[in-house]
C-alpha positions in Angstrom: 9.0 16.8 29.1 5.6 14.7 28.9 4.7 12.1 26.5 2.0 13.9 24.7 0.2 11.6 22.3 -2.0 14.0 20.9 0.9 16.3 19.7 2.4 13.2 18.2 -0.1 11.6 16.3 -0.3 15.3 15.0 3.6 15.1 14.2 2.8 12.2 11.3 -0.8 13.5 10.1 -0.8 15.7 6.7 1.8 17.9 6.0 3.8 17.5 9.2 4.6 13.9 8.2 6.8 14.8 4.8 9.8 15.8 6.4 9.8 12.6 8.4 9.9 11.0 5.2 13.1 8.4 4.7 13.0 9.6 1.2 9.9 11.6 -0.1 9.8 13.2 -3.7 8.9 16.7 -5.8 4.6 17.6 -4.9 4.0 14.9 -2.6 0.8 15.8 -1.1 -0.9 14.3 1.6 -3.7 15.5 3.4 -4.3 16.9 7.2 -6.3 13.5 8.4 -4.9 10.8 7.1 -1.6 9.7 9.1 2.0 7.9 8.6 3.8 5.4 11.5 7.0 4.9 11.6 7.1 7.7 8.3 11.2 6.5 9.1 10.6 3.6 6.9 8.7 4.9 3.9 9.5 6.6 0.7 7.6 8.0 -1.2 7.7 9.2 -5.0 7.0 12.6 -7.2 3.4 13.7 -7.6 2.0 11.1 -5.2 -1.4 11.8 -3.2 -2.1 10.6 0.1 -5.9 11.4 0.4 -7.6 12.3 4.0 -8.7 9.1 6.2 -6.0 7.1 4.9 -3.8 4.9 7.6 0.2 3.6 6.1 1.5 1.0 8.7 4.8 -0.1 7.9 6.0 -3.2 10.2 9.7 -3.4 10.5 10.1 -3.6 7.1 9.9 -0.7 5.3 7.6 0.2 2.3 8.4 2.7 -1.3 5.5 4.3 -3.0 5.6 4.4 -7.3 5.2 8.3 -8.5 1.7 9.6 -9.8 0.3 6.8 -7.1 -3.8 7.6 -5.8 -4.2 6.4 -2.0 -8.1 7.6 -1.8 -10.1 8.3 1.5 -9.5 5.5 3.8 -7.3 2.8 2.3 -4.6 1.9 4.2 -1.3 0.1 4.5 -1.2 -2.0 7.2 1.2 -3.5 8.8 3.5 -5.4 5.9 6.7 -6.2 6.4 8.3 -5.1 3.0 5.7 -3.2 0.5 7.5 -1.7 -3.4 4.8 -0.5 -6.0 5.7 1.3 -8.8 4.5 4.1 -10.5 0.7 4.7 -11.3 -1.5 2.8 -9.3 -4.5 3.7 -7.5 -6.1 2.6 -4.4 -9.8 3.4 -4.9 -11.7 4.0 -1.2 -11.6 1.8 1.3 -8.9 -0.4 0.0 -6.8 -2.4 2.6 -3.6 -4.3 2.2 -3.8 -6.6 5.1 0.7 -7.3 5.6 -0.2 -9.4 8.4 -1.7 -11.9 9.9 -1.5 -15.5 12.1 -0.9 -19.0 11.7 -4.5 -20.4 13.0 -2.9 -23.5 13.7 0.0 -22.9 15.8 -0.9 -20.0 17.2 -3.2 -19.4 20.5 -3.6 -16.4 21.1 -4.1 -13.8 17.9 -4.4 -10.6 18.8 -1.9 -7.6 18.3 -2.4 -5.8 21.7 0.2 -8.9 23.7 3.7 -9.5 23.4 5.5 -11.1 20.1 6.7 -13.9 22.4 3.0 -14.8 22.1 2.5 -15.2 19.1 2.6 -15.8 15.8 2.3 -12.6 13.8 2.7 -13.3 9.7 4.0 -10.5 7.2 3.8 -9.5 4.0 6.4 -8.9 1.1 4.6 -7.7 -1.2 5.5 -6.3 -4.8 2.7 -4.7 -6.9 3.8 -3.1 -10.6 3.2 0.1 -11.3 -0.3 0.6 -13.3 -2.2 -1.4 -10.8 -6.0 -0.6 -10.2 -7.6 -1.4 -7.4 -11.1 -1.1 -6.7 -13.8 0.3 -3.8 -13.6 -2.0 -0.7 -11.2 -4.4 -1.7 -8.5 -6.2 0.1 -5.1 -7.2 -0.6 -3.7 -10.6 2.6 -0.5 -11.3 3.7 -0.1 -14.1 1.2 0.2 -11.9 -1.7 3.7 -12.1 -2.8 2.9 -9.6 -6.4 0.7 -7.9 -8.4 1.4 -7.7 -11.7 1.7 -4.8 -13.6 -1.1 -3.2 -14.6 -3.4 -6.1 -12.9 -6.7 -4.6 -12.5 -8.6 -5.3 -9.3 -12.5 -4.4 -9.0 -14.3 -3.0 -5.8 -15.7 -5.5 -3.2 -12.2 -7.8 -4.3 -10.2 -10.5 -2.1 -7.0 -10.7 -2.8 -5.5 -14.0 -1.2 -2.4 -15.1 -4.0 -0.7 -13.5 -6.7 -2.1 -11.8 -9.7 -0.8 -11.9 -13.7 0.6 -8.7 -15.4 -2.6 -6.9 -16.7 -5.6 -9.1 -15.5 -8.1 -8.2 -14.6 -9.8 -9.4 -11.2 -13.0 -10.2 -9.7 -14.9 -11.6 -6.9 -14.6 -13.7 -3.1 -11.5 -14.3 -3.3 -10.3 -13.0 -6.9 -10.8 -14.9 -10.1 -9.6 -13.9 -13.6 -12.7 -12.6 -15.9 -10.2 -11.4 -18.6 -7.4 -9.3 -19.5 -6.4 -5.4 -19.3 -5.5 -3.2 -22.7 -1.8 -2.0 -22.2 -2.7 2.0 -23.1 -0.9 3.6 -20.9 2.3 2.2 -21.2 1.7 4.7 -24.9 -0.2 7.1 -22.6 3.6 7.3 -20.6 5.8 7.5 -22.8 3.1 10.5 -24.7 3.2 12.6 -22.1 6.5 12.4 -21.5 6.2 10.0 -18.0 9.0 7.5 -18.1 8.1 5.0 -15.3 11.5 4.1 -13.4 10.8 1.7 -11.3 11.5 0.5 -8.0 13.1 -2.4 -6.0 14.1 -2.4 -2.5 17.2 -0.5 -1.4 
């Protein structure tokens, strides 16, 4: 059978990809125009939604997405090594997790279309705590290892370092301007939506 890239792309888009995931919870919604590359390396928890034009691309590691997460249109996870996302995490439109980069001081060729031995790609290992919120068009670089529980990232913010739990961050680069109340922790108990937590496994 001849390789058909169009057919292969459709298999990794929308509801067609659900059965290919390493693990898929209940009531997961993946819109028709979203795509997950290497779905065998991706786990998605219950009641998570991935809207149209989202793109998720693990790069040799694994991605674990918690419950009740929401990826709004045009958000993407690009080329991460390992990524764990907690529960109730919201990604606004156009949010990008940039999971790989290059050491420009030692790497001459910095383009993904050449073989690995000709470049020095650096991959992220990132954990995002439950209840984190990312405003539209914010970007998280591969240098970030931990985004604390409940952290709030404003629109168009560039995150280049770890963020404290329940901190509010804006700007380029991200600057802490305040703290967010922990109301959500009481609400999940009230609604019977207790956080179960995620770890690499």
